[in-house]
C-alpha positions in Angstrom: 0.0 0.0 0.0 1.2 3.5 -0.8 0.0 6.9 0.5 1.1 10.5 -0.1 2.7 11.6 3.1 3.8 15.3 2.8 3.8 18.1 0.3 6.7 20.5 0.6 5.6 24.2 0.5 8.5 26.5 0.0 8.3 29.5 2.5 10.3 32.6 3.3 10.2 32.1 7.1 9.1 29.2 9.3 7.4 31.4 11.9 5.5 33.7 9.6 4.2 30.7 7.6 3.3 28.9 10.7 1.4 31.9 12.1 -0.5 32.3 8.9 -1.5 28.7 8.5 -2.4 28.1 12.2 -4.0 31.4 13.0 -5.5 32.5 9.7 -6.4 29.1 8.1 -6.8 27.3 11.5 -4.5 24.5 10.5 -3.0 22.4 13.3 0.7 22.1 14.0 1.7 18.4 13.8 5.4 18.7 14.4 8.1 21.4 14.7 11.5 19.9 15.2 14.8 21.8 14.9 17.2 19.9 12.6 20.0 22.4 12.7 20.7 26.1 13.5 18.6 27.2 10.5 16.5 24.2 9.4 13.3 22.8 10.9 10.9 20.0 10.2 7.5 21.7 10.4 4.4 19.8 9.5 0.9 21.3 9.4 -2.5 20.1 8.3 -6.2 21.1 8.3 -7.8 20.4 11.7 -9.8 17.3 10.6 -7.1 15.9 8.2 -5.7 12.4 8.8 -3.8 12.1 5.6 -1.4 14.2 3.7 0.2 17.2 5.5 2.2 20.2 4.4 5.9 20.4 5.1 6.9 24.0 5.5 10.3 24.2 3.8 12.2 27.4 4.3 14.0 28.5 1.1 17.7 27.9 1.4 18.9 29.1 -2.0 18.1 32.0 -4.4 16.5 29.5 -6.8 14.2 28.2 -4.0 13.5 31.8 -3.0 12.4 32.6 -6.6 9.7 29.9 -6.2 8.1 31.2 -3.1 4.4 31.9 -3.9 4.6 30.5 -7.4 5.4 26.9 -7.1 2.8 25.9 -9.7 3.4 28.6 -12.3 0.3 30.6 -11.4 -2.2 27.8 -11.3 -4.1 26.5 -8.4 -1.6 24.4 -6.4 -3.4 23.0 -3.4 -7.0 21.9 -2.8 -8.6 22.4 0.6 -11.6 20.1 0.8 -14.5 21.0 3.2 -17.7 19.5 4.2 -19.3 22.9 4.6 -18.2 25.4 2.0 -20.2 28.4 3.2 -19.1 28.0 6.9 -15.5 27.9 5.9 -15.7 30.6 3.3 -17.3 33.0 5.7 -14.8 32.1 8.5 -11.9 32.6 6.1 -13.1 35.9 4.8 -13.6 37.1 8.4 -9.9 36.2 9.0 -8.9 38.3 6.0 -8.0 35.5 3.6 -7.8 36.9 0.1 -10.1 35.2 -2.4 -9.2 36.0 -5.9 -12.1 34.1 -7.5 -15.5 34.3 -6.0 -17.6 31.2 -5.1 -19.0 29.3 -8.0 -21.2 26.3 -8.4 -19.5 23.8 -10.8 -20.6 20.3 -11.9 -18.2 18.8 -9.4 -19.0 21.1 -6.4 -18.8 24.6 -4.9 -15.4 26.2 -5.3 -13.5 29.5 -4.7 -9.9 30.4 -5.2 -7.8 32.0 -2.5 -4.1 32.8 -2.0 -1.9 32.1 1.0 0.4 34.7 2.5 2.9 34.2 -0.4 0.5 34.1 -3.3 0.2 30.4 -3.9 -3.3 29.7 -5.3 -5.6 27.3 -3.4 -9.1 26.0 -4.1 -11.6 25.9 -1.2 -13.9 23.2 -2.5 -16.9 21.2 -1.3 -17.2 18.2 -3.7 -20.6 17.0 -4.8 -21.6 13.6 -3.6 -22.2 12.1 -7.0 -19.3 9.7 -7.8 -19.5 10.6 -11.5 -18.7 14.3 -10.9 -15.3 14.9 -12.5 -13.0 17.8 -12.0 -11.8 19.2 -15.3 -8.0 19.1 -16.0 -7.3 16.6 -13.2 
């Protein structure tokens, strides 16, 4: 059996990223272990998540720094699933999360696009229950 464990998200600073994800998006801190004087192993995940987590990876080179906020070339990079779109949308907007595409009803569910503190694009999405609903481009 295989599973996807972590997704590395390149960040400018561990503490500013951790503050955004835990305070603004309400993610939970799973682990924060110092590996050296300037490197940490920082794992976060949405509060009800039991699967894949984000590894906050501080940029260590100028090439890595150039990718902060644009790891997917301007397309949606990460998909935050919810069981109640409107609850989470209103909570996120009250915490000043910047939505760059308003909520839309699509064949596969309700979706809106927001950006994290660095500009990476995320979908907030509540999938429809029909197993036949397909997400385009995936």
